[in-house]
C-alpha positions, 0 to 999 in steps of 0.5 A, a space after each residue: 554817209 554822204 560826201 559834201 563838197 564845201 568849197 569850189 575848186 582851188 578854194 580852201 575850206 575845213 570842216 571841223 565840227 558838226 551840230 545835230 542839224 548838220 551845220 558845219 563849223 570851220 574855216 573857208 576862203 572869202 573875198 568879201 570885204 578884202 583888199 582888192 578881192 584877195 582870197 582870205 581864210 575866215 571863220 564860218 558856218 556851212 549850212 544850206 549849201 553855203 558858207 556864212 562868215 562869223 562876226 569879226 567884231 562885237 558891236 557892243 564892246 568894239 572888240 575886233 578879231 583878225 581873219 586868222 584862226 578857226 571855228 573849231 567846235 559847235 554845240 549840239 544845238 548850234 548856238 555856241 561856236 568855239 575857236 581860236 582867233 588872232 587878237 592883237 599879237 596873240 592867238 586867243 580863245 573865242 566864242 560866238 554865242 547866238 552869233 555874238 563874238 566874245 574873246 574869252 581871254 587875251 592870253 594864248 589859247 583855243 577852244 576845241 569843244 563846247 
């Protein structure tokens, strides 16, 4: 096993699941698109030495989640990520399939395995 540093000193990142190719699903700190470059935690994939944010909006449905939750699980092939997100006033189960966000239900819940 190899230990990999997934964030810079002082930044938060949490690796929660790994697919067969080594891509990590989790959460990380970003300032991209935040007010006054304020660091915020967001959902992401870590691959090739960098974090990439998962979609916050489904362009087809207009559904948007807040940067407040976790990408908890990734499928073995890396095509499906499951987690929990703040949507309105609730923390709800969400899935990203091939990069597209889907809110599974609008009641409190989470996905921990895909």
